[in-house]
N, C-alpha and C positions, 0 to 999 in steps of 0.2 A: 881746506879752510873750514868748510861747513862742518865736517865731523869734529874738528878741534873745538869749534864754538859749541856744538851740541854737548860735548863732554864737559866743557868749562862751565856751562850754564848751571847744572846742579852741583858741580864740584866746588865752585867758588863759595856759595853760601855755607856749605857744610864745613869747609876749611875755616871760614870766618867764625862760625859757631864754636868750633874747637879752639881756635886761637884766643877767643875771648876768655876761655877757661884759664889762660895763663896770666890774665891781667891782675895786677896787684891792687889797683884802686878803681873806684867807680869811674873816675874821669878817663882812665886808660881804656876801660871796657867800652865806654861811650865812643871814644875816638876810633877804636877798632871797628865798632859797629858802623859808624859813619863811613869809614873807608871801605869796609867790606860791602856795604849796601850800594855805594856808588859804583864800585867795581862790578858787582853782580848785575846791577841794572844796565850798566854800559854794555856788558857782553850780551845780556839777554836782548836788549834793544837792537844791537848790531845784528844778531841772528834773526830777530823778527823782521828787520829791514831786508835782509837777504831773502827771507822767506816770501815777503810781499813782492819784492822786485822779480823774483823767479817763480811767482805763483802759477804761471802757465806751465811750468815744467817742474813739478814737485821732486824733491830729492829723497831717495830711499837709501837707507843703510841696513845693516844686518839687524838693527834693533830700533832704529829711529825713522821718523817720517817728518820731513820739513815741507809743508805746503802752505797755501794761503790761510787756512784755518789756524795752523800753528802760529803763523805770524801775528794774526789778530789777537788770539788768546794770550800768546806769550808776551806781547807788548803790554797788554792791560795788566797782566799779573806782575810784570816787572815794575810798572809805574806804581801800582797799589802797594807792592812790597817795599819799594823804595820809600814812599811817603810814610808807611807804617814804621819802617826802621828809623827814619829821621825824627819822628815824633815820639818814639819810645823813650829816649832819655828824659823828656819832659814828663812823661807819665811816671817813669820809675823814680823820679826825684821826689814825688810825693806819695808813692805807693806803699812804702814800708816793706818789710821782708815777707809777710804773709805766710804762704804755705811752706816756704823754704827758710833755712837759717839765714839770719841777717847778712852774714859775711859772704854767702854764696847765692843769694836770691837773684841778684842782677845777672850773674854768670849763667845760672840755670834758665832764666828768662830768655837770654839771648840764644842759648843753645837750642831750646825748644822752638824759638821763633825762626831761626835759620834752617833748622831741619824741616820745619813746616813749609817754609818758603821754597826750599830746594825741591821738595816733593811736588809742590804746585807748579814750579817752573818746568819740571821734568814731564809732567803728565801730558801736556799738548804735544810733546815730542815723541812719545812712545808709539811704536808701530805694532803693538801686540796687546790684545785684550787681556791676556793673563797677567802680563807685567803691569799693565795699567791698573788692574785690580789690586795688585800688591802695593802699588804706590798710593792708591786711594786708602787702603787700609793703613799704610804708614802715616798718612796725614792724621788719622784718628788718634794714634798714640801721642804724637807731639802736641796736637792742638788740644787734646783733653787735659793735659797737664797745664797748658796755658789758660784754659777756661777756669781751672781751679786755682790759678796762681795767687789770688788774694788770700786764700785760706779760710774765707768765711764759710759758714755752714751752707748757705745757699749756693756758693760757688762750688764747693765740694759735691753737693748734690747734683748741680747742673753738669759738672764734669763726668760724674758716674753715669748720669742719665744719657748724656751724649755718647759716652763710650759704649754702654750696653746696647742702646737702641741702634746705633749705626753699625756696630759690629754684627748684631743680629741680622740687619738688613744685608750687609755685605756677605754674610754666610749664605743667605738665600741666593745672592748673585753668584757666589762661587758654585753652588749646585747647578745653576743654569749654565755657567761656563763649562763645567764638567760634562753636562749633557751635550753641549755644542762640540766640545773636544772629541767625545766618543763618536759623534756622528761624522766629524771631519777627519778623524785620525787616519783613514786610508789614503788621504790626499796630501799629507804633509809629514814633517818631521816631528820630533818630540815637542819642540816649542813653536816652530814656524807655523804649525797648524792654526794657531790663533792670530797670526798676522792679519791685519785688515784686508790686505789684498787676497790672501788665501781664503778668508771667509767669503768675500765677494765673489771670488772665482768659483768656489765649490759649494756655495750655499744651496744651489739647485739640487744637489745630490742628497740633501737631507730629506728624511721623511717629513711630511707636513706636520704631524703631531709633535715630532721631536723639535723641529724648528720653532714652532709656536711655543712649546713649553720652555725651551731655552731662552727665547726672546722675553717672554713674560717674567720669568724668574730673574733674569739679569736686570731688566728695566725696573721691575718692582723692588729689587734689592738696592739698586743705585738710587731709586727715588727716596729712600730713607736718608741717604747722604746728601742728596740735592735739597731735601726739605720740602718735597711736594706733599700736598695733602692727599690722603689722611695720615701719612707716616712722617709728619713734621714735628711731632711732640717735643723733641729735644731742642728745636731751633729757638723758640723764644727765651728759654732759660739760659742756654749757652751764650747767645748774643748779649743777653742782659748782664751776665756775670763775668764774661771775659774782659780783660783789659781792652780799652777802646782801640788801640792799634791792632790787636788780635781780632776783635769783632769785625774790623774793616776787612781783614784778610778772609775771615770766615764767610762773610756775606758777599763781598765784591769779587773774590777770587775763587775760593773753594767751591761754592755752590755751582757757578756757571762752568767751571772747568770740568766738574764731574758730568755736567750736562753735555759737554763736548764728547765725552766717552759714549754716553747714551745716543747722541746724535750720529756718531760714526757707526754704531751698531744698527741704528735705524736704516742708514744708507747702504750698509753692506748685507745685512741679514733680512731687513724688512721687505725688500722686493719679492722674496720667495714666499711670503705669507699671503694667503688669499683674502680677498674681501676688504682690503685696506685696514686690517687689524692693527698693524704696526702704527700707522698714523693715528688711528682712532685711540690707541692707548695714550699717545701724547696729548691728544685733544682732551681726553677724559681727565688726565692728571692736571692739565691746564685749567679747565673749568672748575674742577674740585678745589684747586688751590685758590683761585679767585673767589669762589663762593664762600670758602671758609675764612679767608683773610678779611673780607669786607666788614663783617660784624665787629671784628676786633679793631679795625681802623676807625670805626664810629664810636668806640668806647674810649673814655679817658684812660690813657696808658702812660706809664713811665717812659721817658724819652727813648732809651735803648730798646725797650720792649716794643714800642711803636715802630721803630726801625726794623725790628725782627719780623713783625707781621707784614711790614712793607716788603721785606725780602720774599716772604711767602707769596705775596701778590705778584711780584715781578718774576719770580721763577715760573709762576703759572703763565705769565705772558710769553716768556721764552718757549715754554712747552707748546703753547698754541701756535706760535710762529713756526716752530720746527714741524709740527703736525700738519699745518697747512701746506708746507713744502712747495710754495710757488716762489718765483724770483722776487716779487714784492715782499712776501713774508720773510724770505731769507735776508733781504736787505734790512728789514726791520729788526730781525733777530740780532744781526751784527751791530747795528747802531744801538739797540736797546742794551745789549751786553756792556758795551763801552760806557754809555751814558749812565746806566745804573751803577756801574762800578765807581765812577767818579763821584756821583751825587751821594751814594750810600757811604763811601769812605769819608767824605766831608762831614756827613751827619755824625758818624762815630767819633771823628776827631773833635767835633764841637762839644761832645760829651765831656771832654777833659776840663775845660773851664766851667762848663755848666755844673757838673757834679762837684767841682771844687768850691764854687761860690753858692750853689743852691743844692746841698746834699740830698734834700728830700726828693729831688728829681729822679733819684734812683728807685723810688717807690711810688711817686705820684707825678702827674703831668707837670711840666715846667710852666711857669706863669710869669708874665711881665718882663721877659728877658730884654726886650727893646729898651725899656726904661733903665735897665741896670747896666747893660753892656752892648753898645752898638756893634762892636766887632763880633761878639758871639751871636747876636741876633742876626747879623748878616750871614754868618755861616749856617745857622739854622734855617734862615729864609731861603737861601740858595739851594740847600740840600732838600728840604721838604717841598719847596716849590717845584723843583725839578722832578722829584720822585712822584709828586701828584700828577705830573703830566701837564703842568701849567705852561702854555706857550711863553717864550720860545724855547722851552726845554727840549733837548734832543729826544727825551722820552715821549713827548707829545707826537713828534714826527714818527718815531719808531712804532708807536702804537697805531697810528693812522696807517702806516705801511703794512703792519701785520693784519689789521682789519681788512684793508683792501685786498691783501693777499688771500684772506679767508673767503672773500666774495669771489675772487678769481678762481679759487679752488672749488667753488660750488658749495661751500659750507655756510650757507646763509643763516641757518638757525643757530649754529655755533657762534657765528660772528655777531649776530644780534644779542645773544645772551652775554657774550664777552664784552660787547660795547656797553651794555647796561651795567654790568658789574664794574667795569672800569670807571664809568660815570659815578657810581656810588662810592667807589674807592677814592676818587678825586674829591668828592664832597667831604668825606671823612678826614682826609689828610689836610684839606684846606681849612676845615674847622679847627683841627689840632694846631695848625700853623698860626691862625689868628689868635687863638687862646694862648698859645705859648709865647707869642711876641707881645701881645697887648692886654691879655687878661690878667686877673689877679689884682692884689692890692699894691700900692706903691712901695717900693723897696729902695734901699740905698744903692748908690753906684758901686760897681765892682772895681777893684784896682786893676789897672791895665798891666797885669803881670805877664809872665812868660807864656802861660797857656793862652791867654787872650790874644797876645801879639801873634802867636803861632797860628791861631784860628783865623786871624785877619789875613795873614800871608797866604794860608792855604785857600781861603775863600777867593782871593784874587786869582791865584794860579789855577785852581780847579774851575772857577767861573769862566776863565778864558778857554779852558779845555772844553767845557760844555758848549760854549758858543761855537767853537770850531766844529764840534760834532754836529750841531744843528745845521751848520752850513753844508756839511757833507750829505745831509738828508736829500738835498736837491740833486746831488751828483750820482748817488748809488744806484737807484732803480734802473735807469735806462742806459747806464754806461757799459754794461757787460762786465764790470769789475766783480760783481757778486758771483757770477758763474765761474769766473777765473779763480777767485779766492777760495771757493768751496769745491774746486775740482778734486782736491785730495780727499775731501770727506766722501765724495761720491765715487 
C-alpha cells in the first residue's frame, strides 16, 4: 500500500497537467484542474497520515523514504498546492494570455503548475541525495516559466534571473555531491552510494577535508535555491512577478522543502565534521538572512515584495532552529514551517483582489485597504500579523521555542542577536500592516467580486488552521513527538 501511494503522489499531478492539454475550453481546463488537485491532495494527505502514524518505524524502499519528516512536509506541500490550484482559475480569469498564445496560455500554466507541484511532492519522499538534486533542478525549469507567465518585461527578467542564479548554485551543489560520491564509492553501488542511510553509515570513512568540502559545496549550492542570504538575489523579483498562486508555492513549499534536503545532509554527514562546523554553517546562514531582511522590512515595499523579504527572514529562522539542533528548537522548526506556509500563502492569495482593485500596489505599498474592502483587509491582517510573530500566531510560539532551543544549545550570543533581529523585523512588519490597512487617503469601496469572496473564505479556513497550530505549540516540546517525527532525518 505504501509503495503504491508513494508512486501515485507525483504521478497524479503529472497526469493532470497532461490531461489539461486535451481540454477544448477554459471551463473544461478549470474543471480538470479542480478534480486533479483534489485527487492529488487526497492521496498525498493519505500518505502523510500513514507516515505520521508510523513515524516510529520509517518505511524504506529502493528509492523512497517515508518517515515523520516526510509526513510533515508532504502534508503542508499538499495543502498549499491544493489551495493554489483552487485559486488559479480566479487568477487566470483576469490574467490574459501573457507570455503564451491566448488559446494555449491556460493549458501551459496548468502544465507548468502541476509539474512544479509534482516535483515538490516527490522531494520529501526521495531517499537519495543525487535524485533529490535532480528534482530540485527540475523545479527550476517549471517554476521559471511560471514566474515569467505574465510576459511583462520585469517578469521575463525575473524568470531569467531565477533560472540563472539557482542553476549556478545547484551546479556548485552538484560538484559537492560528486566529491561526496567519490569518497563513498567503495561502500555502495552506482546510485545507492548517495542514499541517506549509506551516507550516515559510511561518512566516517571520508577524509576530513573531503567531507568538509562536500558539505560546504552542497549546502552553499542549496542555499541559492532556499533563498538564504547572501545568495537570495533572485527571490524578491521572482516572488513579485510570479502569479500569486505560484508565489505561494515558491515561498511556502519550495524554499522549506529544499531546506529539508539540507537538513538531512546535516544529520547524516554533519556528525563527521569537527568543531561543530556543520551546525555553525546553518547558524551563519540564519543570522545573515535575518540581518539582511530586516532593513528591507523597514522600508516601504510593494505588497508581494514585502512578502518576499519576509520569506528571507523566515528561512533564516528555520536555519537557526536546525543549527541549534535541540528538541525545543526542532519543535519550533516544525511548527514554524507549517505556520509560515499557511500565513505566507494567504498573503499571496490576498494579492489577487489587492492588485485588481489597487494596481499600484504592484509597485508601491498598499494603503487604506480596511476602508476599501473588509474581506481583503482581514486576509492581509491575518497574514502579516502572523508573519510578524504577533501572538497568538503560531510563529510567535515557534520563534520562542527556537530561541529557547538556542539557549539550551549553549548558543547564547547567537540567540540574543537573533532575538534582537526578530524584534526589529516585528516592528517593520507591524508598521507595514498598520499603514496598509489604515494609512493613505480615503478611497471608494471595492466591489465584493470573486477575488474578494475567495480571500474571505481562505482567511477563515487558514485562520482556523493557524489557531490549531498555535494550540499544538503546547503539546510538541515535551511529548516526545518531535524525536519520533525526526527519527528518519537522523
